[in-house]
N, C-alpha and C positions, 0 to 999 in steps of 0.2 A: 208514303212520304210524310203525310200529315201526322200519322201516328208516331213516326220516328221523331219528328220535331216536338210533338207533345211530350213524349217520353223523355227526351233530352231536356226540355224545359222543366219537367217535374224533378229530374235528377239535380239540376242546378238549384232549384228552390228548396231542396231538402237541407235540414240543418247539418252542419259539419261538426263532428266531434273529434277531439284529439285521439290518436291511436294510443294503445297501451304505452307505458314508458319505453323509451329507446335507450340503447346502451350509451353510457357516458364514461369515457376513458380519460386518462391523464392528458392525452393530446388534445382533448376537447375543452379543457379548462380555460386556456388562453382566450378563445373566442367567447366563452360564456361570461368571463369577468371583464371583458373589454368594455369601455364606456359605450353606451348607445349613441347613435348619431344625434338624437334629441330625446328629451324627456328623461325618464328614469327606468332602470331595469331592476326588478326585485327578484332575487333568487331565494326561494323558500326551500330550505333543506329540512327533510323529514325522514321518519322511519316507521315501519310497521308497528314496532313495539313502543312507540312514543305515545304517552297518554294525552298530550296536549296538541299533537301535530294536526289532527283533523280540524280542530277548532281554529288553529292558526291558519291553515290553508284556506279555510272558509272565509275568515276575516280578510285575508289578503285578496281572495277572488272578489269579494264584495267591494273592497276598496278599488280594485282595478276597474270594475264595471262603472264606477263613478268618476274615474280619472283616465281619460283617453290617452294621456301621455305616458302611461305606465305599461311596461313590458314585463309580464309575470311569467316565471318559469318555476315549476316544481322539480326538485332534484331529490330523489330518494337515496339515502345512504345505504339502503339494502342492495343486495346483488341483483343484477339484471336477470339472474336465474329465477327470481321471484316475481317476474314480470306479470304473470297472471294474477297473483295475489295483490300486487300493487295497483294494477289496473282495476281490479274488482273493488278495492277499497275506495279509489277515487270515484269510480262510477256510483257506488252506493251512497257516497257523500254528495253526489251531484257536482263533482269537481273535475270531471273528465273532459271538459272543454279547454282546459289549460294545458299547454305543452308540458310534457313530463319526461324526465330522464331518470335513469337508475345506474348506479355504479357498476362498471364492468372492468374491475381490476382486482388482482389477488391481494393487493395491499390498500384497503380503503383509507387508511390513515394518510397515505401519500396524497390521495385526491383531496382529503380534508385540508391538508397543509397547502396544497397548490391553490385551492379556492380561497383560503383565508389563513395565513400563518398564525394568527392570534386565536384561532378556533380550536377548542379541545375535543370536538366531536359530539358535543351534546346537541340534542334536538328538542324542540324545534330551534332552528337557527335561521335568521333572516339577514340577507346581505342586500343593501341598497347601493346601487351604482348610478351616479348621475352622469349626464352627458359631459360635464366638465372634468370628469375623472375622479371626483371625490367619492368616498365610500363611507358608509356607516353600517354597523352590524349590531345585532341584538339576539341574545339567546333567551328563549322563553316564549310563552304565549303572548300574542299581541292583541290589544284592543284597537278600535278605529282611531282613538285619540293617540295612542302610541305609534301607530303606523304613520299618522300625519306628522308626528314629530320626527320620525326617522327619514321621511321622504323630503321634508322641508330643509 
């Protein structure tokens, strides 16, 4: 019994990492872009073929660690069929602790439009949604200074 309790205690103490990206369908958009109950939600849209995306995701993850009221979610515009490659990229960059999603629809442009009708599909794209329902969006790589401007 003591061994079982010790094993259970070790299991709880182990760090928890996000699983590989999960499927993200058009029906999931409404919940994703809904204002958070408090603080700020940042949706970081990225793609495997994006030159600046990894840098952008890293800057956002660093920002989140310094701001407890930030809910960060990575959404890959690549197909969920590339889940292994997406997960490997996040893990290699040390970004696998952030919840991640990947498109699961035959028409990715439809999801793009549902997320942000003003977005043309370029990556990286960052969408900031505040608890009061206001939103700001930015395309391109972000510095800590620019993240601060978007979130405020």
